[in-house]
VEXDREN-2710 file (C-alpha; in Angstrom, 1 decimal):
% VEXDREN-2710
k/r/px/py/pz
1/MET/-16.8/-24.0/20.5
2/LYS/-15.9/-25.5/17.2
3/CYS/-15.0/-23.8/13.9
4/ASP/-18.1/-22.8/11.7
5/VAL/-16.3/-24.0/8.7
6/CYS/-14.5/-27.4/9.4
7/CYS/-16.8/-28.2/12.5
8/VAL/-13.6/-30.0/13.9
9/ASN/-11.1/-27.7/15.2
10/ASP/-11.6/-25.1/18.2
11/ALA/-12.6/-21.7/17.1
12/ILE/-9.9/-19.1/18.1
13/ILE/-11.7/-15.8/16.7
14/LEU/-14.8/-14.3/15.7
15/GLN/-14.9/-13.0/12.2
16/ARG/-17.3/-10.1/13.1
17/HIS/-18.2/-8.9/9.4
18/THR/-19.4/-12.5/8.8
19/GLY/-20.4/-13.6/12.2
20/ARG/-18.5/-16.8/11.9
21/TYR/-16.2/-18.4/14.6
22/LEU/-13.1/-19.8/12.9
23/CYS/-10.2/-21.9/13.9
24/SER/-6.7/-20.8/12.8
25/LYS/-6.5/-23.2/9.7
26/CYS/-9.7/-22.0/8.3
27/PHE/-9.2/-18.3/9.2
28/ILE/-5.8/-18.3/7.2
29/ASP/-7.6/-20.2/4.3
30/ASP/-10.2/-17.7/4.3
31/VAL/-7.8/-14.8/4.1
32/LYS/-5.8/-16.3/1.3
33/SER/-9.0/-17.3/-0.6
34/ARG/-10.4/-13.7/-0.4
35/ILE/-6.9/-12.3/-1.7
36/LEU/-6.9/-14.7/-4.7
37/ASP/-10.5/-13.9/-5.6
38/GLU/-9.6/-10.3/-5.5
39/VAL/-6.6/-10.9/-7.9
40/ARG/-8.8/-12.8/-10.2
41/ARG/-11.6/-10.5/-10.2
42/TYR/-9.6/-7.7/-11.4
43/GLU/-6.8/-9.5/-13.2
44/MET/-4.2/-8.0/-11.1
45/PHE/-1.4/-10.1/-12.5
46/ARG/-0.8/-13.3/-14.7
47/GLY/1.5/-16.1/-14.3
48/SER/4.0/-14.6/-16.7
49/ASP/4.1/-11.2/-15.0
50/LYS/7.4/-10.0/-13.3
51/LEU/6.2/-8.5/-9.9
52/LEU/7.9/-6.1/-7.8
53/LEU/6.6/-6.4/-4.2
54/ALA/7.0/-3.0/-2.3
55/LEU/7.6/-4.1/1.4
56/SER/7.9/-1.8/4.2
57/GLY/8.5/-4.7/6.7
58/GLY/5.4/-4.7/8.8
59/LYS/2.7/-7.3/9.2
60/ASP/0.8/-6.2/5.9
61/SER/4.1/-6.7/4.0
62/PHE/4.4/-10.2/5.8
63/VAL/1.0/-11.3/4.8
64/LEU/1.6/-10.0/1.1
65/PHE/4.9/-11.7/0.7
66/ASP/3.6/-15.0/2.3
67/VAL/0.4/-15.2/0.1
68/VAL/1.9/-14.0/-3.2
69/SER/5.0/-16.1/-2.9
70/SER/2.7/-19.0/-2.6
71/ILE/0.4/-18.4/-5.6
72/HIS/3.2/-17.0/-8.0
73/ASP/6.3/-18.1/-9.8
74/VAL/9.0/-17.0/-7.2
75/SER/11.6/-16.6/-10.1
76/ARG/9.4/-13.9/-11.3
77/LEU/9.2/-12.0/-8.1
78/GLY/11.4/-9.2/-6.7
79/VAL/11.4/-7.2/-3.5
80/ILE/12.0/-3.5/-2.7
81/THR/12.2/-1.9/0.7
82/VAL/12.6/2.0/0.9
83/VAL/13.9/3.0/4.4
84/GLU/12.5/6.3/5.2
85/GLY/15.2/7.4/7.6
86/ILE/13.1/8.6/10.9
87/VAL/14.8/9.3/14.1
88/GLY/13.8/6.9/16.8
89/TYR/12.1/4.4/14.4
90/SER/14.3/1.9/13.0
91/ARG/13.2/-0.7/10.4
92/ASP/16.3/-3.1/11.0
93/GLU/14.3/-5.8/12.6
94/ASP/11.6/-5.7/10.0
95/ILE/14.1/-5.7/7.0
96/THR/15.7/-8.9/8.7
97/TRP/13.0/-11.1/8.1
98/ILE/12.5/-9.7/4.4
99/LEU/16.0/-10.5/3.7
100/SER/15.7/-14.0/5.3
101/GLY/12.6/-14.6/3.3
102/CYS/14.1/-13.5/-0.1
103/LYS/17.2/-15.7/0.4
104/GLU/15.3/-18.6/1.4
105/LEU/13.2/-18.5/-1.9
106/GLY/15.9/-17.0/-4.3
107/VAL/14.0/-13.7/-4.7
108/ASP/15.9/-10.7/-5.8
109/TYR/16.0/-8.0/-3.1
110/ILE/16.7/-4.4/-3.5
111/LYS/17.3/-2.1/-0.5
112/THR/17.4/1.6/-0.7
113/SER/16.4/4.7/1.2
114/ILE/15.1/8.2/0.8
115/LYS/18.6/9.4/1.8
116/ASP/20.4/7.4/-0.7
117/GLU/18.2/8.7/-3.5
118/LEU/17.6/12.3/-2.5
119/GLY/20.6/13.1/-0.1
120/PHE/18.2/13.8/2.7
121/SER/16.3/11.4/5.1
122/LEU/12.9/11.8/5.9
123/THR/13.5/13.5/9.3
124/GLU/16.1/15.8/7.7
125/LEU/13.3/16.7/5.0
126/VAL/10.9/17.3/7.8
127/ASP/13.0/19.5/9.9
128/LEU/14.1/21.5/6.8
129/SER/10.4/22.0/6.0
130/ASN/9.5/23.2/9.5
131/LYS/12.5/25.4/9.6
132/LEU/11.2/27.1/6.5
133/GLY/7.5/27.1/7.4
134/VAL/6.4/24.8/4.7
135/ASP/3.3/23.3/6.0
136/VAL/3.6/19.9/4.6
137/SER/2.8/16.6/6.8
138/PRO/5.7/14.0/6.9
139/CYS/3.3/11.5/5.4
140/THR/3.0/13.6/2.3
141/TYR/6.6/13.7/1.7
142/CYS/7.1/9.9/2.7
143/GLY/4.3/8.7/0.5
144/MET/5.1/10.7/-2.6
145/ILE/8.9/10.1/-2.6
146/ARG/8.5/6.3/-1.9
147/ARG/6.0/6.0/-4.7
148/ARG/8.4/7.7/-7.1
149/ILE/11.4/5.6/-6.1
150/ILE/9.6/2.3/-6.4
151/ASN/8.2/3.2/-9.8
152/LYS/11.6/4.3/-11.0
153/TYR/13.2/0.9/-9.9
154/ALA/10.2/-1.1/-11.2
155/ARG/10.4/0.6/-14.8
156/GLU/14.3/0.5/-15.0
157/LEU/14.4/-3.3/-14.0
158/GLY/11.6/-4.5/-16.4
159/TYR/8.9/-5.3/-13.8
160/ASP/5.4/-5.5/-15.1
161/LYS/3.5/-4.7/-11.9
162/VAL/4.3/-3.1/-8.5
163/VAL/2.4/-5.1/-5.8
164/THR/1.7/-3.2/-2.4
165/ALA/0.4/-4.3/0.9
166/HIS/-2.5/-1.7/1.2
167/ASN/-5.3/-3.3/3.2
168/LEU/-9.1/-2.6/3.5
169/ASP/-8.7/-0.1/6.1
170/ASP/-6.1/1.8/4.0
171/GLU/-8.2/1.7/0.8
172/SER/-11.5/2.7/2.5
173/GLN/-9.8/5.6/4.1
174/THR/-8.3/6.7/0.7
175/ALA/-11.7/6.3/-1.0
176/LEU/-13.5/8.5/1.7
177/ILE/-10.7/11.1/1.8
178/ASN/-10.9/11.4/-2.2
179/ILE/-14.7/11.9/-1.7
180/LEU/-14.5/14.5/0.9
181/ARG/-12.0/16.4/-1.3
182/GLY/-14.1/16.0/-4.3
183/ASP/-11.3/14.4/-6.3
184/LEU/-13.1/12.1/-8.5
185/SER/-9.9/11.6/-10.8
186/ARG/-8.0/10.0/-7.7
187/LEU/-11.1/8.0/-6.9
188/ILE/-10.9/6.6/-10.4
189/GLN/-7.3/6.0/-10.5
190/SER/-7.2/4.2/-7.2
191/HIS/-9.7/1.5/-8.5
192/PRO/-7.8/-1.7/-9.6
193/LYS/-8.9/-1.1/-13.3
194/GLY/-8.2/2.7/-13.1
195/PRO/-6.5/4.1/-16.2
196/LYS/-2.6/4.0/-16.6
197/LEU/-2.1/7.6/-17.8
198/SER/1.6/7.4/-18.6
199/PRO/3.9/4.7/-20.0
200/LEU/6.3/5.9/-17.3
201/PHE/3.8/4.4/-14.7
202/ILE/4.3/0.8/-13.7
203/ARG/0.8/-0.3/-12.8
204/ARG/0.3/-0.8/-9.1
205/VAL/-1.9/-3.7/-7.7
206/LYS/-3.1/-4.2/-4.1
207/PRO/-4.1/-7.8/-3.4
208/LEU/-5.0/-7.1/0.2
209/ARG/-7.5/-4.5/-0.5
210/LYS/-10.5/-6.5/0.8
211/ILE/-8.7/-7.7/3.9
212/TYR/-9.2/-5.9/7.2
213/GLU/-6.0/-4.7/9.0
214/TRP/-6.9/-6.6/12.0
215/GLU/-7.1/-9.8/9.8
216/CYS/-3.6/-9.2/8.5
217/ALA/-2.4/-8.7/12.0
218/LEU/-3.9/-12.0/13.2
219/TYR/-2.7/-13.9/10.1
220/ALA/0.8/-12.5/10.6
221/TYR/0.7/-13.6/14.3
222/LEU/-0.6/-17.1/13.4
223/ARG/2.2/-17.4/11.0
224/GLY/4.7/-16.5/13.5
225/PHE/5.5/-12.9/12.6
226/LYS/7.5/-10.9/15.2
227/PHE/5.8/-7.6/15.5
228/GLN/7.7/-4.3/15.9
229/GLU/6.7/-2.6/19.0
230/VAL/7.6/0.9/17.9
231/GLU/5.3/2.8/15.5
232/CYS/6.0/5.8/13.2
233/PRO/6.3/8.9/15.6
234/TYR/4.8/11.1/12.9
235/ILE/1.4/9.3/13.2
236/THR/0.7/10.9/16.6
237/THR/2.8/14.1/16.4
238/ARG/1.3/15.2/13.2
239/PRO/-2.0/13.7/12.7
240/THR/-3.5/13.8/9.1
241/LEU/-6.8/13.9/7.7
242/ARG/-6.3/10.3/7.1
243/ALA/-5.8/9.9/10.8
244/LYS/-9.2/11.6/11.4
245/VAL/-10.8/9.7/8.8
246/ARG/-9.6/6.4/10.1
247/GLU/-10.9/7.0/13.6
248/TYR/-14.4/7.9/12.1
249/LEU/-14.5/4.6/9.9
250/TYR/-13.5/2.6/13.0
251/ARG/-16.3/3.8/14.9
252/LEU/-18.7/3.0/12.1
253/GLU/-17.2/-0.6/11.8
254/ALA/-17.6/-1.2/15.7
255/VAL/-21.2/-0.2/15.4
256/LYS/-22.0/-2.1/12.2
257/PRO/-19.3/-4.8/11.4
258/GLY/-18.6/-5.0/7.6
259/THR/-19.2/-1.3/7.0
260/LEU/-15.6/-0.9/5.4
261/LEU/-16.0/-3.8/3.2
262/ARG/-19.6/-2.8/2.0
263/PHE/-18.4/0.7/1.4
264/LEU/-15.3/-0.2/-0.8
265/ASN/-17.4/-2.6/-2.8
266/ILE/-19.9/0.0/-3.4
267/ILE/-17.1/2.5/-4.5
268/ASP/-15.7/-0.2/-6.8
269/ASP/-19.0/-0.8/-8.6
270/LEU/-19.8/2.9/-8.8
271/VAL/-16.3/3.7/-10.5
272/MET/-16.6/1.0/-13.0
273/LYS/-19.3/3.2/-14.6
274/PHE/-16.6/6.2/-15.2
275/LEU/-13.7/3.9/-16.5
276/GLU/-14.6/3.8/-20.1
277/ASN/-14.2/7.5/-20.4
278/ALA/-11.2/7.7/-18.1
279/ASN/-9.4/5.3/-20.2
280/ARG/-9.6/7.6/-23.1
281/LEU/-7.8/10.4/-21.4
282/PRO/-4.5/11.4/-23.0
283/ASP/-1.1/10.7/-21.5
284/LEU/0.0/12.9/-18.6
285/PRO/2.8/15.5/-19.3
286/THR/6.4/15.0/-17.9
287/CYS/7.9/17.2/-15.1
288/ARG/10.5/19.6/-16.5
289/LEU/12.9/18.7/-13.7
290/CYS/12.7/15.0/-13.1
291/GLY/11.2/13.6/-16.3
292/GLU/8.5/11.8/-14.1
293/PRO/4.7/12.2/-15.0
294/THR/3.0/15.2/-13.6
295/ALA/-0.7/16.4/-13.5
296/TYR/-2.2/18.0/-16.6
297/ASN/-1.4/21.6/-17.1
298/ARG/1.5/21.5/-14.6
299/SER/5.4/21.8/-15.4
300/LEU/6.4/20.4/-12.1
301/CYS/5.3/17.1/-10.4
302/LYS/4.2/17.4/-6.8
303/THR/7.3/15.9/-5.5
304/CYS/9.4/18.2/-7.3
305/GLU/7.4/21.2/-6.3
306/LEU/7.8/20.4/-2.6
307/LEU/11.4/19.5/-2.8
308/THR/12.0/22.8/-4.6
309/ARG/10.1/24.8/-1.9
310/VAL/12.3/23.2/0.7
311/GLY/15.7/23.8/-1.3
312/VAL/16.4/20.1/-2.0
313/ILE/16.5/20.5/-5.6
314/ARG/16.7/23.8/-7.7
END
């Protein structure tokens, strides 16, 4: 069977949400084109912007680095990797390709870890939390701490935007979780045009947000990416609401291909109606311990609150 786009090369994949059979070249071109369309649609970054790419080292990181480095001036790119420090889960192989890619293109590379920044690895934090009976998932600690570290480096080093590798699966899950929790403010903030509620925040942008995870995996495979065989152990040992939402959305997608994409497009359009008022909100207050932004009417940010509960900070 020939590719439905070029009609020359043999098709290798059925893109179920469009019903098209694509060859490897047309598939890669399609993914790149859709990423660029999303960047342009929401003006995620301009040619003059200094971008800090937050790369974990996985397949999505590979796709982000590959595409952004091909459409943006590499002299205005930087990369940061935050190593979690999880027993039995090493990022050494992933970090190797990041370092190699940065050296090849002359991109500045920052490698740090939760241990370097806080004095405790993620495993140590989770063990301490369990010992003290603090019922907080490892993913909560990991996500909040990584975001704060990345934002701090971006701000201090003068970057204009933080670019993350969140894909369509990630974003649709986040949107549904916020709906289930009735959290309209977070739904608005996660929009590409969401308000920047503090000058201490460096805006985060997500060019892959309309690309399926399976598309990222196939793109990376076709481009020669070596996949890590071990996944984070906390995914199965401490399943979160996100894991349950992910499974539910995948079942819907299997029955009706394109569901995730249509859902996120609808959410984007709905949130646009709230953005004018949201952009008038006052700046967030700052945490009395770390000086980073915190929620309205709170003296401690969520990160410091959790770290205080487990005795990491006082």
